N, CA, C, O and the ligand as a Tripos MOL2 file, in Angstrom:
@<TRIPOS>MOLECULE
protein
  213   211    54     0     0
PROTEIN
NO_CHARGES

@<TRIPOS>ATOM
      1 N           0.8390   -1.2030    0.0000 N.3       1 MET1
      2 CA          0.0000    0.0000    0.0000 C.3       1 MET1
      3 C           0.8730    1.2520    0.0000 C.2       1 MET1
      4 O           0.5060    2.2650    0.5960 O.2       1 MET1
      5 N           1.9950    1.1900   -0.6480 N.am      2 PHE2
      6 CA          2.9230    2.3270   -0.6600 C.3       2 PHE2
      7 C           2.2700    3.5690   -1.2610 C.2       2 PHE2
      8 O           2.3830    4.6690   -0.7190 O.2       2 PHE2
      9 N           1.5930    3.3770   -2.3750 N.am      3 VAL3
     10 CA          1.0080    4.5280   -3.0810 C.3       3 VAL3
     11 C          -0.0090    5.2240   -2.1920 C.2       3 VAL3
     12 O          -0.0390    6.4520   -2.1150 O.2       3 VAL3
     13 N          -0.8390    4.4400   -1.5260 N.am      4 VAL4
     14 CA         -1.8680    5.0210   -0.6730 C.3       4 VAL4
     15 C          -1.2370    5.8380    0.4440 C.2       4 VAL4
     16 O          -1.6770    6.9480    0.7440 O.2       4 VAL4
     17 N          -0.2100    5.2810    1.0500 N.am      5 MET5
     18 CA          0.4360    5.9870    2.1530 C.3       5 MET5
     19 C           1.0680    7.2820    1.6600 C.2       5 MET5
     20 O           1.0240    8.3070    2.3410 O.2       5 MET5
     21 N           1.6480    7.2240    0.4820 N.am      6 GLN6
     22 CA          2.2700    8.4170   -0.0700 C.3       6 GLN6
     23 C           1.2230    9.5000   -0.3260 C.2       6 GLN6
     24 O           1.4720   10.6790   -0.0740 O.2       6 GLN6
     25 N           0.0730    9.1060   -0.8190 N.am      7 LEU7
     26 CA         -0.9840   10.0680   -1.0810 C.3       7 LEU7
     27 C          -1.4800   10.6950    0.2130 C.2       7 LEU7
     28 O          -1.7150   11.9010    0.2830 O.2       7 LEU7
     29 N          -1.6340    9.8640    1.2330 N.am      8 GLU8
     30 CA         -2.0800   10.3870    2.5330 C.3       8 GLU8
     31 C          -1.1240   11.4750    3.0110 C.2       8 GLU8
     32 O          -1.5360   12.5120    3.5310 O.2       8 GLU8
     33 N           0.1560   11.2060    2.8200 N.am      9 ASP9
     34 CA          1.1820   12.1400    3.2550 C.3       9 ASP9
     35 C           1.0410   13.4700    2.5250 C.2       9 ASP9
     36 O           1.1480   14.5400    3.1250 O.2       9 ASP9
     37 N           0.8030   13.3850    1.2330 N.am     10 ILE10
     38 CA          0.6730   14.5930    0.4270 C.3      10 ILE10
     39 C          -0.5600   15.3760    0.8520 C.2      10 ILE10
     40 O          -0.5270   16.6040    0.9280 O.2      10 ILE10
     41 N          -1.6510   14.6630    1.1300 N.am     11 TRP11
     42 CA         -2.8680   15.3370    1.5720 C.3      11 TRP11
     43 C          -2.6280   16.0940    2.8660 C.2      11 TRP11
     44 O          -3.0360   17.2450    3.0240 O.2      11 TRP11
     45 N          -1.9550   15.4160    3.7830 N.am     12 LYS12
     46 CA         -1.7180   16.0350    5.0900 C.3      12 LYS12
     47 C          -0.8850   17.2960    4.9530 C.2      12 LYS12
     48 O          -1.1090   18.2750    5.6650 O.2      12 LYS12
     49 N           0.0690   17.2740    4.0450 N.am     13 LYS13
     50 CA          0.9400   18.4310    3.8670 C.3      13 LYS13
     51 C           0.3350   19.4560    2.9220 C.2      13 LYS13
     52 O           0.8780   20.5440    2.7300 O.2      13 LYS13
     53 N          -0.7980   19.0910    2.3370 N.am     14 ASN14
     54 CA         -1.4760   20.0060    1.4240 C.3      14 ASN14
     55 C          -0.6220   20.3570    0.2250 C.2      14 ASN14
     56 O          -0.6510   21.4850   -0.2670 O.2      14 ASN14
     57 N           0.1380   19.3830   -0.2390 N.am     15 GLU15
     58 CA          0.9970   19.6460   -1.3850 C.3      15 GLU15
     59 C           0.2210   19.3510   -2.6560 C.2      15 GLU15
     60 O           0.3430   18.2820   -3.2540 O.2      15 GLU15
     61 N          -0.5660   20.3140   -3.0430 N.am     16 ASP16
     62 CA         -1.4780   20.1360   -4.1690 C.3      16 ASP16
     63 C          -0.7450   19.9000   -5.4860 C.2      16 ASP16
     64 O          -1.1880   19.1110   -6.3200 O.2      16 ASP16
     65 N           0.3480   20.5710   -5.6590 N.am     17 TYR17
     66 CA          1.0500   20.4230   -6.9390 C.3      17 TYR17
     67 C           1.5760   19.0030   -7.0970 C.2      17 TYR17
     68 O           1.5770   18.4470   -8.1960 O.2      17 TYR17
     69 N           2.0240   18.4200   -5.9820 N.am     18 LEU18
     70 CA          2.4980   17.0380   -6.0300 C.3      18 LEU18
     71 C           1.3380   16.0970   -6.3020 C.2      18 LEU18
     72 O           1.4500   15.1470   -7.0760 O.2      18 LEU18
     73 N           0.2340   16.3810   -5.6530 N.am     19 PHE19
     74 CA         -0.9530   15.5660   -5.8340 C.3      19 PHE19
     75 C          -1.3740   15.5670   -7.2950 C.2      19 PHE19
     76 O          -1.7120   14.5240   -7.8550 O.2      19 PHE19
     77 N          -1.3520   16.7370   -7.9050 N.am     20 ASP20
     78 CA         -1.7470   16.8600   -9.3030 C.3      20 ASP20
     79 C          -0.8330   16.0460  -10.2020 C.2      20 ASP20
     80 O          -1.2860   15.4400  -11.1730 O.2      20 ASP20
     81 N           0.4560   16.0310   -9.8780 N.am     21 GLU21
     82 CA          1.4050   15.2610  -10.6780 C.3      21 GLU21
     83 C           1.0420   13.7790  -10.6560 C.2      21 GLU21
     84 O           1.0500   13.1130  -11.6910 O.2      21 GLU21
     85 N           0.7250   13.2770   -9.4760 N.am     22 ILE22
     86 CA          0.3650   11.8690   -9.3420 C.3      22 ILE22
     87 C          -0.9580   11.5960  -10.0360 C.2      22 ILE22
     88 O          -1.1220   10.5950  -10.7330 O.2      22 ILE22
     89 N          -1.8800   12.4960   -9.8330 N.am     23 PHE23
     90 CA         -3.2160   12.3130  -10.3930 C.3      23 PHE23
     91 C          -3.1510   12.2990  -11.9140 C.2      23 PHE23
     92 O          -3.8590   11.5290  -12.5630 O.2      23 PHE23
     93 N          -2.3120   13.1390  -12.4750 N.am     24 LYS24
     94 CA         -2.1730   13.2400  -13.9210 C.3      24 LYS24
     95 C          -1.6940   11.9290  -14.5350 C.2      24 LYS24
     96 O          -2.1020   11.5500  -15.6330 O.2      24 LYS24
     97 N          -0.8200   11.2470  -13.8020 N.am     25 THR25
     98 CA         -0.2100   10.0430  -14.3500 C.3      25 THR25
     99 C          -0.9650    8.7820  -13.9590 C.2      25 THR25
    100 O          -0.5870    7.6810  -14.3590 O.2      25 THR25
    101 N          -2.0280    8.9360  -13.1830 N.am     26 ALA26
    102 CA         -2.8100    7.7750  -12.7920 C.3      26 ALA26
    103 C          -3.5450    7.1960  -13.9970 C.2      26 ALA26
    104 O          -3.8260    7.9020  -14.9650 O.2      26 ALA26
    105 N          -3.8460    5.9310  -13.9270 N.am     27 ASP27
    106 CA         -4.5590    5.2850  -15.0220 C.3      27 ASP27
    107 C          -5.9140    5.9360  -15.2340 C.2      27 ASP27
    108 O          -6.6510    6.2160  -14.2880 O.2      27 ASP27
    109 N          -6.2190    6.1690  -16.4990 N.am     28 LYS28
    110 CA         -7.4960    6.7860  -16.7910 C.3      28 LYS28
    111 C          -8.2600    5.9570  -17.8110 C.2      28 LYS28
    112 O          -7.6770    5.3530  -18.7110 O.2      28 LYS28
    113 N          -9.5470    5.9440  -17.6510 N.am     29 LYS29
    114 CA        -10.4060    5.2300  -18.5920 C.3      29 LYS29
    115 C         -11.6670    6.0550  -18.7720 C.2      29 LYS29
    116 O         -12.3710    6.3530  -17.8070 O.2      29 LYS29
    117 N         -11.9430    6.4160  -20.0020 N.am     30 ASP30
    118 CA        -13.1330    7.2230  -20.3010 C.3      30 ASP30
    119 C         -13.1790    8.4860  -19.4570 C.2      30 ASP30
    120 O         -14.2450    8.9040  -19.0030 O.2      30 ASP30
    121 N         -12.0180    9.0890  -19.2500 N.am     31 GLY31
    122 CA        -11.9740   10.3610  -18.5330 C.3      31 GLY31
    123 C         -12.0230   10.2420  -17.0270 C.2      31 GLY31
    124 O         -11.9380   11.2450  -16.3180 O.2      31 GLY31
    125 N         -12.1610    9.0130  -16.5280 N.am     32 ARG32
    126 CA        -12.1940    8.8570  -15.0690 C.3      32 ARG32
    127 C         -10.8930    8.2110  -14.6080 C.2      32 ARG32
    128 O         -10.3510    7.3350  -15.2820 O.2      32 ARG32
    129 N         -10.4160    8.6360  -13.4930 N.am     33 VAL33
    130 CA         -9.1880    8.0660  -12.9550 C.3      33 VAL33
    131 C          -9.5320    6.7620  -12.2560 C.2      33 VAL33
    132 O         -10.2330    6.7540  -11.2440 O.2      33 VAL33
    133 N          -9.0360    5.6690  -12.7990 N.am     34 VAL34
    134 CA         -9.3650    4.3740  -12.2210 C.3      34 VAL34
    135 C          -8.1960    3.7760  -11.4510 C.2      34 VAL34
    136 O          -8.3540    2.7860  -10.7360 O.2      34 VAL34
    137 N          -7.0140    4.3870  -11.6020 N.am     35 GLY35
    138 CA         -5.8300    3.8250  -10.9540 C.3      35 GLY35
    139 C          -5.6500    4.3020   -9.5240 C.2      35 GLY35
    140 O          -4.8970    3.7100   -8.7510 O.2      35 GLY35
    141 N          -6.3420    5.3730   -9.1800 N.am     36 VAL36
    142 CA         -6.2120    5.9220   -7.8350 C.3      36 VAL36
    143 C          -7.5870    5.9600   -7.1850 C.2      36 VAL36
    144 O          -8.5480    6.4640   -7.7650 O.2      36 VAL36
    145 N          -7.6670    5.4300   -5.9980 N.am     37 ARG37
    146 CA         -8.9420    5.4660   -5.2880 C.3      37 ARG37
    147 C          -8.7170    5.8800   -3.8540 C.2      37 ARG37
    148 O          -7.6710    5.6090   -3.2640 O.2      37 ARG37
    149 N          -9.6890    6.5240   -3.3200 N.am     38 HIS38
    150 CA         -9.6110    6.9880   -1.9470 C.3      38 HIS38
    151 C         -10.8250    6.4400   -1.2170 C.2      38 HIS38
    152 O         -11.9620    6.8320   -1.4820 O.2      38 HIS38
    153 N         -10.5670    5.5440   -0.3130 N.am     39 PHE39
    154 CA        -11.6740    4.8970    0.3780 C.3      39 PHE39
    155 C         -11.9600    5.6060    1.6940 C.2      39 PHE39
    156 O         -11.2360    5.4580    2.6790 O.2      39 PHE39
    157 N         -13.0170    6.3650    1.6780 N.am     40 THR40
    158 CA        -13.3790    7.1100    2.8760 C.3      40 THR40
    159 C         -14.8710    7.4140    2.8310 C.2      40 THR40
    160 O         -15.6130    6.7430    2.1130 O.2      40 THR40
    161 N         -15.3120    8.3870    3.5620 N.am     41 ALA41
    162 CA        -16.7370    8.7050    3.6100 C.3      41 ALA41
    163 C         -17.2300    9.1900    2.2550 C.2      41 ALA41
    164 O         -16.4660    9.7600    1.4760 O.2      41 ALA41
    165 N         -18.5050    8.9620    1.9780 N.am     42 ASN42
    166 CA        -19.0970    9.3940    0.7160 C.3      42 ASN42
    167 C         -19.0760   10.9070    0.5710 C.2      42 ASN42
    168 O         -19.2080   11.4380   -0.5320 O.2      42 ASN42
    169 N         -18.9140   11.5790    1.6660 N.am     43 THR43
    170 CA        -18.9730   13.0350    1.6310 C.3      43 THR43
    171 C         -17.6140   13.6530    1.3360 C.2      43 THR43
    172 O         -17.4930   14.8750    1.2400 O.2      43 THR43
    173 N         -16.6050   12.8270    1.1940 N.am     44 CYS44
    174 CA        -15.2680   13.3460    0.9300 C.3      44 CYS44
    175 C         -15.2650   14.1270   -0.3800 C.2      44 CYS44
    176 O         -15.8510   13.6890   -1.3700 O.2      44 CYS44
    177 N         -14.6170   15.2620   -0.3820 N.am     45 THR45
    178 CA        -14.6170   16.1180   -1.5720 C.3      45 THR45
    179 C         -13.2270   16.2530   -2.1840 C.2      45 THR45
    180 O         -12.9780   17.1820   -2.9520 O.2      45 THR45
    181 N         -12.3290   15.3420   -1.8570 N.am     46 CYS46
    182 CA        -10.9980   15.4300   -2.4580 C.3      46 CYS46
    183 C         -11.0800   15.1180   -3.9490 C.2      46 CYS46
    184 O         -12.1020   14.6360   -4.4360 O.2      46 CYS46
    185 N         -10.0140   15.3930   -4.6530 N.am     47 LYS47
    186 CA        -10.0190   15.2650   -6.1080 C.3      47 LYS47
    187 C         -10.2880   13.8420   -6.5660 C.2      47 LYS47
    188 O         -10.9580   13.6290   -7.5770 O.2      47 LYS47
    189 N          -9.7840   12.8900   -5.8460 N.am     48 ILE48
    190 CA         -9.9740   11.5050   -6.2450 C.3      48 ILE48
    191 C         -11.4420   11.1230   -6.1650 C.2      48 ILE48
    192 O         -11.9990   10.5540   -7.1040 O.2      48 ILE48
    193 N         -12.0610   11.4400   -5.0420 N.am     49 CYS49
    194 CA        -13.4710   11.0680   -4.8540 C.3      49 CYS49
    195 C         -14.3560   11.8170   -5.8530 C.2      49 CYS49
    196 O         -15.3260   11.2560   -6.3620 O.2      49 CYS49
    197 N         -14.0310   13.0640   -6.1300 N.am     50 GLN50
    198 CA        -14.7980   13.8220   -7.1130 C.3      50 GLN50
    199 C         -14.7050   13.1570   -8.4780 C.2      50 GLN50
    200 O         -15.6960   13.0850   -9.2060 O.2      50 GLN50
    201 N         -13.5300   12.6760   -8.8230 N.am     51 ALA51
    202 CA        -13.3180   12.0640  -10.1340 C.3      51 ALA51
    203 C         -14.0760   10.7640  -10.2750 C.2      51 ALA51
    204 O         -14.3390   10.3260  -11.3940 O.2      51 ALA51
    205 N         -14.4280   10.1450   -9.1850 N.am     52 HIS52
    206 CA        -15.1280    8.8670   -9.2440 C.3      52 HIS52
    207 C         -16.6410    9.0240   -9.2020 C.2      52 HIS52
    208 O         -17.3890    8.0470   -9.2220 O.2      52 HIS52
    209 N         -17.0680   10.2700   -9.1440 N.am     53 ARG53
    210 CA        -18.5100   10.4700   -9.1150 C.3      53 ARG53
    211 C         -19.0900   10.6680  -10.4950 C.2      53 ARG53
    212 O         -20.2990   10.8490  -10.6360 O.2      53 ARG53
    213 ZN        -11.4450   11.4300   -0.9820 Zn       54 ZN54
@<TRIPOS>BOND
     1     1     2 1
     2     2     3 1
     3     3     4 2
     4     3     5 am
     5     5     6 1
     6     6     7 1
     7     7     8 2
     8     7     9 am
     9     9    10 1
    10    10    11 1
    11    11    12 2
    12    11    13 am
    13    13    14 1
    14    14    15 1
    15    15    16 2
    16    15    17 am
    17    17    18 1
    18    18    19 1
    19    19    20 2
    20    19    21 am
    21    21    22 1
    22    22    23 1
    23    23    24 2
    24    23    25 am
    25    25    26 1
    26    26    27 1
    27    27    28 2
    28    27    29 am
    29    29    30 1
    30    30    31 1
    31    31    32 2
    32    31    33 am
    33    33    34 1
    34    34    35 1
    35    35    36 2
    36    35    37 am
    37    37    38 1
    38    38    39 1
    39    39    40 2
    40    39    41 am
    41    41    42 1
    42    42    43 1
    43    43    44 2
    44    43    45 am
    45    45    46 1
    46    46    47 1
    47    47    48 2
    48    47    49 am
    49    49    50 1
    50    50    51 1
    51    51    52 2
    52    51    53 am
    53    53    54 1
    54    54    55 1
    55    55    56 2
    56    55    57 am
    57    57    58 1
    58    58    59 1
    59    59    60 2
    60    59    61 am
    61    61    62 1
    62    62    63 1
    63    63    64 2
    64    63    65 am
    65    65    66 1
    66    66    67 1
    67    67    68 2
    68    67    69 am
    69    69    70 1
    70    70    71 1
    71    71    72 2
    72    71    73 am
    73    73    74 1
    74    74    75 1
    75    75    76 2
    76    75    77 am
    77    77    78 1
    78    78    79 1
    79    79    80 2
    80    79    81 am
    81    81    82 1
    82    82    83 1
    83    83    84 2
    84    83    85 am
    85    85    86 1
    86    86    87 1
    87    87    88 2
    88    87    89 am
    89    89    90 1
    90    90    91 1
    91    91    92 2
    92    91    93 am
    93    93    94 1
    94    94    95 1
    95    95    96 2
    96    95    97 am
    97    97    98 1
    98    98    99 1
    99    99   100 2
   100    99   101 am
   101   101   102 1
   102   102   103 1
   103   103   104 2
   104   103   105 am
   105   105   106 1
   106   106   107 1
   107   107   108 2
   108   107   109 am
   109   109   110 1
   110   110   111 1
   111   111   112 2
   112   111   113 am
   113   113   114 1
   114   114   115 1
   115   115   116 2
   116   115   117 am
   117   117   118 1
   118   118   119 1
   119   119   120 2
   120   119   121 am
   121   121   122 1
   122   122   123 1
   123   123   124 2
   124   123   125 am
   125   125   126 1
   126   126   127 1
   127   127   128 2
   128   127   129 am
   129   129   130 1
   130   130   131 1
   131   131   132 2
   132   131   133 am
   133   133   134 1
   134   134   135 1
   135   135   136 2
   136   135   137 am
   137   137   138 1
   138   138   139 1
   139   139   140 2
   140   139   141 am
   141   141   142 1
   142   142   143 1
   143   143   144 2
   144   143   145 am
   145   145   146 1
   146   146   147 1
   147   147   148 2
   148   147   149 am
   149   149   150 1
   150   150   151 1
   151   151   152 2
   152   151   153 am
   153   153   154 1
   154   154   155 1
   155   155   156 2
   156   155   157 am
   157   157   158 1
   158   158   159 1
   159   159   160 2
   160   159   161 am
   161   161   162 1
   162   162   163 1
   163   163   164 2
   164   163   165 am
   165   165   166 1
   166   166   167 1
   167   167   168 2
   168   167   169 am
   169   169   170 1
   170   170   171 1
   171   171   172 2
   172   171   173 am
   173   173   174 1
   174   174   175 1
   175   175   176 2
   176   175   177 am
   177   177   178 1
   178   178   179 1
   179   179   180 2
   180   179   181 am
   181   181   182 1
   182   182   183 1
   183   183   184 2
   184   183   185 am
   185   185   186 1
   186   186   187 1
   187   187   188 2
   188   187   189 am
   189   189   190 1
   190   190   191 1
   191   191   192 2
   192   191   193 am
   193   193   194 1
   194   194   195 1
   195   195   196 2
   196   195   197 am
   197   197   198 1
   198   198   199 1
   199   199   200 2
   200   199   201 am
   201   201   202 1
   202   202   203 1
   203   203   204 2
   204   203   205 am
   205   205   206 1
   206   206   207 1
   207   207   208 2
   208   207   209 am
   209   209   210 1
   210   210   211 1
   211   211   212 2
@<TRIPOS>SUBSTRUCTURE
     1 MET1         2 RESIDUE 1 A MET
     2 PHE2         6 RESIDUE 1 A PHE
     3 VAL3        10 RESIDUE 1 A VAL
     4 VAL4        14 RESIDUE 1 A VAL
     5 MET5        18 RESIDUE 1 A MET
     6 GLN6        22 RESIDUE 1 A GLN
     7 LEU7        26 RESIDUE 1 A LEU
     8 GLU8        30 RESIDUE 1 A GLU
     9 ASP9        34 RESIDUE 1 A ASP
    10 ILE10       38 RESIDUE 1 A ILE
    11 TRP11       42 RESIDUE 1 A TRP
    12 LYS12       46 RESIDUE 1 A LYS
    13 LYS13       50 RESIDUE 1 A LYS
    14 ASN14       54 RESIDUE 1 A ASN
    15 GLU15       58 RESIDUE 1 A GLU
    16 ASP16       62 RESIDUE 1 A ASP
    17 TYR17       66 RESIDUE 1 A TYR
    18 LEU18       70 RESIDUE 1 A LEU
    19 PHE19       74 RESIDUE 1 A PHE
    20 ASP20       78 RESIDUE 1 A ASP
    21 GLU21       82 RESIDUE 1 A GLU
    22 ILE22       86 RESIDUE 1 A ILE
    23 PHE23       90 RESIDUE 1 A PHE
    24 LYS24       94 RESIDUE 1 A LYS
    25 THR25       98 RESIDUE 1 A THR
    26 ALA26      102 RESIDUE 1 A ALA
    27 ASP27      106 RESIDUE 1 A ASP
    28 LYS28      110 RESIDUE 1 A LYS
    29 LYS29      114 RESIDUE 1 A LYS
    30 ASP30      118 RESIDUE 1 A ASP
    31 GLY31      122 RESIDUE 1 A GLY
    32 ARG32      126 RESIDUE 1 A ARG
    33 VAL33      130 RESIDUE 1 A VAL
    34 VAL34      134 RESIDUE 1 A VAL
    35 GLY35      138 RESIDUE 1 A GLY
    36 VAL36      142 RESIDUE 1 A VAL
    37 ARG37      146 RESIDUE 1 A ARG
    38 HIS38      150 RESIDUE 1 A HIS
    39 PHE39      154 RESIDUE 1 A PHE
    40 THR40      158 RESIDUE 1 A THR
    41 ALA41      162 RESIDUE 1 A ALA
    42 ASN42      166 RESIDUE 1 A ASN
    43 THR43      170 RESIDUE 1 A THR
    44 CYS44      174 RESIDUE 1 A CYS
    45 THR45      178 RESIDUE 1 A THR
    46 CYS46      182 RESIDUE 1 A CYS
    47 LYS47      186 RESIDUE 1 A LYS
    48 ILE48      190 RESIDUE 1 A ILE
    49 CYS49      194 RESIDUE 1 A CYS
    50 GLN50      198 RESIDUE 1 A GLN
    51 ALA51      202 RESIDUE 1 A ALA
    52 HIS52      206 RESIDUE 1 A HIS
    53 ARG53      210 RESIDUE 1 A ARG
    54 ZN54       213 GROUP 0 **** ****
């Protein structure tokens, strides 16, 4: 779960530019990011959860 832990770290530090870099290179299918997922409450508004809606 290295990737997940790394993402958590970036979120905590609010390093948006780094997050965008990772998000950009994540697997995409039909415009949705399928390679990165964030498992949390349905109300989460982070970029990953928004992309999965
Ligand atoms: Zn989220």
